[in-house]
C-alpha positions in Angstrom: 25.1 -7.3 -2.2 25.7 -11.0 -1.8 27.5 -12.7 -4.6 24.7 -15.0 -5.8 22.6 -15.6 -8.9 19.3 -16.6 -7.2 17.3 -15.2 -4.3 15.6 -17.9 -2.3 12.3 -16.6 -1.0 10.4 -17.8 2.1 6.7 -17.0 2.3 5.3 -15.9 5.8 1.6 -16.4 5.8 -0.3 -18.8 3.5 -3.7 -17.2 3.1 -5.0 -16.3 -0.3 -2.3 -13.7 -1.1 0.6 -15.7 0.4 -0.2 -18.8 -1.6 -0.6 -16.7 -4.7 2.9 -15.3 -4.2 4.3 -18.8 -3.6 2.7 -19.9 -6.9 4.1 -16.9 -8.8 7.6 -17.6 -7.7 7.3 -21.3 -8.2 5.8 -20.9 -11.7 8.0 -18.1 -12.9 10.9 -20.4 -13.8 13.4 -17.6 -13.5 17.0 -17.8 -12.4 16.8 -14.7 -10.3 14.3 -16.1 -7.9 12.9 -19.3 -6.5 10.8 -20.5 -3.7 12.9 -21.8 -0.8 10.3 -22.5 2.0 6.8 -21.6 3.3 5.5 -20.9 6.7 2.1 -20.8 8.3 1.0 -21.0 12.0 -1.5 -23.6 10.7 0.6 -26.7 10.3 -1.9 -28.3 7.9 -1.8 -25.2 5.6 2.0 -25.3 5.7 2.1 -29.0 4.8 -0.3 -28.6 1.9 1.6 -25.7 0.4 4.9 -27.6 0.9 3.5 -30.6 -1.0 2.1 -28.3 -3.8 5.4 -26.4 -4.3 7.9 -29.1 -3.3 9.6 -27.0 -0.6 10.2 -27.4 3.1 7.5 -26.0 5.4 7.5 -24.5 8.9 4.8 -23.6 11.4 7.2 -21.3 13.4 8.5 -18.4 11.5 11.8 -18.2 13.6 12.7 -21.7 12.5 12.3 -20.8 8.8 14.3 -17.6 9.3 17.1 -19.6 11.0 17.0 -22.6 8.6 19.6 -21.3 6.1 17.1 -22.1 3.3 16.1 -18.6 2.4 17.7 -15.2 1.5 14.5 -13.1 1.6 11.0 -13.3 2.9 7.6 -12.1 1.6 5.5 -11.1 4.6 1.8 -11.9 3.8 0.2 -12.1 7.2 -2.6 -9.9 8.7 -1.5 -6.3 9.0 -0.7 -6.2 12.7 1.9 -9.0 12.3 3.9 -7.2 9.5 6.3 -5.2 11.8 7.2 -8.3 13.9 7.9 -10.6 11.0 9.8 -7.9 9.1 12.0 -6.8 12.0 12.8 -10.4 13.1 13.8 -11.2 9.5 15.9 -8.1 9.1 17.8 -8.8 12.3 18.8 -12.2 10.9 20.1 -10.6 7.7 17.1 -11.5 5.6 15.8 -9.1 3.0 12.1 -8.3 3.3 9.3 -7.7 0.8 6.2 -6.8 2.7 2.5 -6.8 1.6 0.6 -3.6 1.8 0.0 -1.8 4.1 3.4 -2.0 6.0 1.5 -1.9 9.3 -1.8 -0.9 10.7 -0.4 2.3 12.1 2.5 4.6 11.1 4.6 4.2 14.3 5.5 0.6 13.8 5.9 1.1 10.0 8.5 3.8 10.6 10.3 1.4 13.0 10.3 -1.2 10.3 12.1 1.1 7.9 14.6 2.1 10.5 15.3 -1.5 11.6 15.9 -2.7 8.0 18.2 0.3 7.4 20.2 -0.6 10.5 20.4 -4.2 9.5 21.6 -3.3 6.0 18.9 -5.4 4.3 16.7 -4.6 1.3 13.2 -3.6 2.3 10.5 -3.5 -0.4 6.7 -3.1 -0.5 4.2 -5.0 -2.6 2.8 -2.0 -4.5 2.4 -3.6 -7.9 0.0 -0.9 -9.2 3.0 1.3 -9.8 4.0 -0.9 -12.7 0.7 -0.5 -14.5 1.3 1.2 -17.8 -1.4 3.8 -17.2 0.1 4.8 -13.9 3.8 4.7 -14.8 2.9 6.9 -17.8 1.0 9.4 -15.7 3.9 9.4 -13.2 6.4 10.2 -16.0 4.3 13.1 -17.4 3.9 14.7 -14.0 7.6 14.1 -13.0 8.8 15.6 -16.3 6.8 18.8 -15.4 4.6 18.6 -18.5 1.6 19.8 -16.5 3.5 22.6 -14.9 2.4 23.7 -11.4 -0.2 21.3 -10.1 -3.6 22.7 -9.1 -5.6 19.6 -8.1 -5.5 15.8 -7.7 -8.6 13.7 -7.3 -8.8 10.0 -6.5 -11.9 7.7 -6.7 -11.6 4.0 -5.9 -15.0 2.5 -5.4 -14.4 -0.7 -7.4 -13.9 -2.7 -4.2 -17.4 -3.9 -3.4 -17.5 -6.5 -0.6 -20.1 -8.8 0.7 -21.0 -10.2 4.1 -19.3 -13.4 3.1 -16.1 -11.6 2.5 -16.0 -10.1 6.0 -16.9 -13.5 7.5 -14.2 -15.3 5.6 -11.6 -14.4 8.2 -12.5 -13.5 11.8 -10.1 -10.5 11.8 -11.7 -8.8 8.8 -13.7 -5.7 9.5 -12.5 -5.4 13.1 -10.5 -2.7 14.9 -8.6 -5.2 17.1 -7.8 -7.7 14.3 -7.5 -5.6 11.1 -7.1 -2.0 12.3 -9.2 -0.4 9.7 -11.5 -0.8 6.8 -11.4 0.4 3.2 -8.7 2.9 3.9 -6.4 0.3 5.4 -7.2 -2.8 3.4 -8.6 -2.0 -0.1 -7.4 1.6 -0.8 -3.6 1.4 -0.1 -2.7 0.8 -3.7 -4.6 3.8 -4.9 -3.4 6.0 -2.0 0.1 4.9 -3.0 -0.5 6.0 -6.6 -1.8 9.3 -5.4 1.1 10.1 -3.2 3.7 8.6 -5.7 2.4 10.9 -8.4 1.3 14.0 -6.5 3.0 13.8 -3.2 1.6 14.1 0.4 -0.7 16.9 1.3 0.0 19.2 4.2 -3.5 18.8 5.8 -6.4 16.4 5.6 -10.1 16.7 6.6 -12.1 13.5 6.3 -15.2 11.5 7.0 -15.3 7.7 7.4 -18.8 6.3 7.9 -19.9 2.6 7.9 -23.1 2.8 5.8 -23.8 -0.7 4.4 -21.9 -3.5 6.2 -22.3 -4.9 9.7 -18.7 -4.4 10.6 -16.8 -2.4 13.2 -14.6 -0.4 10.8 -15.5 2.1 8.0 -16.6 0.9 4.6 -16.5 4.4 3.0 -14.2 7.3 3.3 -14.0 10.8 1.8 -11.3 13.4 2.4 -10.3 16.9 1.3 -6.6 17.4 0.9 -4.7 20.7 1.2 -1.3 20.7 -0.4 -0.7 24.4 0.2 0.0 27.2 -2.4 -3.6 26.7 -3.7 -3.3 23.0 -4.6 -6.2 20.9 -3.4 -7.1 17.3 -3.6 -9.8 14.8 -2.8 -10.2 11.1 -2.0 -13.3 8.9 -2.2 -13.0 5.2 -1.4 -15.7 2.6 -0.7 -16.6 -1.1 -0.5 -20.2 -0.2 -0.2 -21.4 0.8 -3.7 -21.7 -0.9 -7.1 -20.9 -0.5 -9.9 -17.8 1.3 -8.7 -15.0 2.6 -10.7 -11.4 3.8 -10.4 -10.2 7.2 -11.5 -7.2 9.4 -10.8 -7.2 13.0 -12.0 -4.2 15.4 -12.0 -4.8 19.0 -13.1 -2.0 21.4 -13.6 -1.3 24.8 -15.2 -0.5 23.1 -18.5 -3.4 20.6 -18.7 -5.3 17.7 -17.2 -4.6 13.9 -17.0 -7.4 11.4 -16.3 -6.6 7.8 -15.7 -9.7 5.6 -15.7 -9.0 1.9 -15.6 -6.3 1.2 -18.1 -7.0 4.3 -20.2 -5.2 7.6 -19.9 -6.6 10.8 -21.4 -4.9 14.1 -21.6 -6.4 17.6 -22.0 -4.1 20.3 -23.4 -4.8 24.0 -23.6 -3.4 26.2 -26.2 -1.4 28.0 -23.5 -1.1 27.7 -19.7 -4.0 28.7 -17.6 -1.9 31.2 -15.6 -0.8 33.0 -18.7 -4.3 33.0 -20.3 -6.0 34.3 -17.2 -3.6 37.3 -17.2 -3.3 38.1 -20.9 -6.7 37.2 -22.5 -8.9 40.2 -23.1 -12.0 38.0 -23.5 -14.0 36.0 -21.0 -13.4 32.4 -22.3 -10.7 29.9 -21.5 -8.1 28.9 -24.1 -8.8 26.4 -26.8 -8.4 22.8 -25.5 -8.0 19.4 -27.1 -8.4 15.9 -25.6 -6.4 12.9 -26.7 -5.7 9.4 -25.6 -2.1 9.0 -24.3 0.1 6.2 -25.7 1.1 4.2 -22.7 4.6 3.2 -21.7 4.5 -0.6 -21.9 2.6 -3.1 -19.8 2.9 -4.2 -16.1 0.7 -4.4 -13.1 1.6 -7.9 -12.0 2.8 -9.0 -8.5 5.5 -11.1 -10.0 7.1 -8.0 -11.5 7.5 -6.5 -8.0 9.1 -9.8 -6.8 11.4 -10.0 -9.8 12.6 -6.4 -9.4 13.1 -6.9 -5.7 15.3 -10.0 -6.5 17.3 -7.9 -9.0 17.7 -5.2 -6.4 19.4 -7.7 -4.1 21.4 -9.4 -6.8 22.5 -6.4 -9.0 21.5 -3.3 -7.1 18.8 -2.4 -9.6 15.8 -0.2 -8.4 12.9 -2.0 -6.9 9.3 -1.0 -7.6 8.7 0.5 -4.2 10.9 0.6 -1.1 9.6 0.3 2.4 10.2 4.0 2.9 8.1 4.7 -0.2 5.2 2.8 1.4 5.2 5.0 4.4 3.4 7.8 2.5 0.1 6.0 1.8 -0.1 4.7 5.4 0.6 8.2 6.7 -2.3 9.4 4.5 -4.7 6.7 5.6 -3.9 7.2 9.3 -4.5 10.9 8.8 -7.9 10.2 7.4 -8.8 8.2 10.5 -7.5 10.9 12.9 -9.5 13.6 11.1 -12.7 11.5 10.7 -12.9 10.2 14.2 -11.6 13.4 15.9 -13.7 15.6 13.6 -11.0 18.1 12.9 -8.3 18.9 10.2 -5.1 17.0 10.7 -1.6 18.2 9.7 1.0 16.0 8.2 3.3 14.5 9.2 1.1 12.9 11.9 1.8 11.9 15.4 2.3 8.2 15.8 1.2 8.4 19.4 -2.0 10.2 18.5 -2.8 7.4 16.0 -2.1 4.7 18.6 -4.4 6.4 21.2 -7.2 6.6 18.6 -6.9 2.9 17.6 -7.0 1.9 21.3 -10.1 4.1 21.8 -11.9 2.7 18.7 -11.1 -0.8 19.9 -12.5 -0.2 23.3 -15.7 1.4 21.9 -16.5 -1.0 19.0 -14.6 -4.3 19.2 -16.4 -7.4 20.4 -13.3 -9.6 20.4 -13.8 -11.1 17.0 -10.4 -10.0 15.9 -8.7 -12.0 18.6 -7.1 -8.9 20.2 -4.4 -8.9 17.6 -3.6 -5.2 18.1 -2.7 -5.6 21.8 -1.0 -9.0 21.3 1.2 -7.8 18.5 2.1 -4.5 20.2 3.3 -6.4 23.2 5.3 -8.8 21.0 6.8 -5.9 19.1 7.8 -4.1 22.3 9.5 -7.3 23.5 11.3 -7.7 20.2 12.6 -4.1 20.2 14.0 -4.6 23.7 16.1 -7.5 22.6 
């Protein structure tokens, strides 16, 4: 760890989320972090942000990386650029905090983790939903084995309704060649991360991914059945095509049930474990059960908390909210959904990176009209050149 008191952050990408991160750091007023520079390939955007936040600006990311003005970067560009900006920063000794998802496909994401490890830099992921009190409390209860053996996990995240205007706001949105996926890659990653963080990755996935409402290339809805083995099952439903939507994560175990809906956590407790009651009860009914609201462990849920803890990981070696390696799980799961849905078969995990890449190339050939600017091919060539250096 470098002997310093402040981590100077550079922001790569000044769209809505990049500017928001810049403002969070600028407004935080904390010694552990400050804004050092901003970068956008649109010089006018870079200049406006520099004037707003009173920092130097760059239109070429390499120049910001080599400027000596920053110690870490937040990568907030479209998904396909994440691996290139992350690896280039790591090779210059800069720590990296990357927006979700790490990449559009699992192969480059695995390479990002390995390259940061080789460079000896901190690599974190912007998965702020882990800090929400309802989710951190659910995680603690499951990790402490209070539910016993897990039987089922169920995720619904349909509170992401999107309009035509949203998909037209950026040319790469809703395209295979520019975004690389729909609801599973863009809106659902935070929820997929919560599911895998709390319940782990399944062994097999069978999925559907239709486009039922929007005039876009990619899916706007997805549903999947998860097989964890040993009798544990799961399900996922995600959509940008229904309203009113809602968010719910359910975990059921031998010792009870947890239901997180919004910021409320409810727990169902049986008088004795289901496995014991099934064997020993002489009647036909289940055990007596009670339902109660669970007192939550503090607050959270803010992006700035992820940035703050990432800075403290660099400065003091404290745990960050989510490492880059942690973030591989949700991407592995979303890519498995695509493989299953578009190949119409069950898919075992871990998945083949090559199989995912072949599928993405095929989907692009079949469905893309060029609106995404060919980012998938362009960035793959750039990544291959970078890795050969």
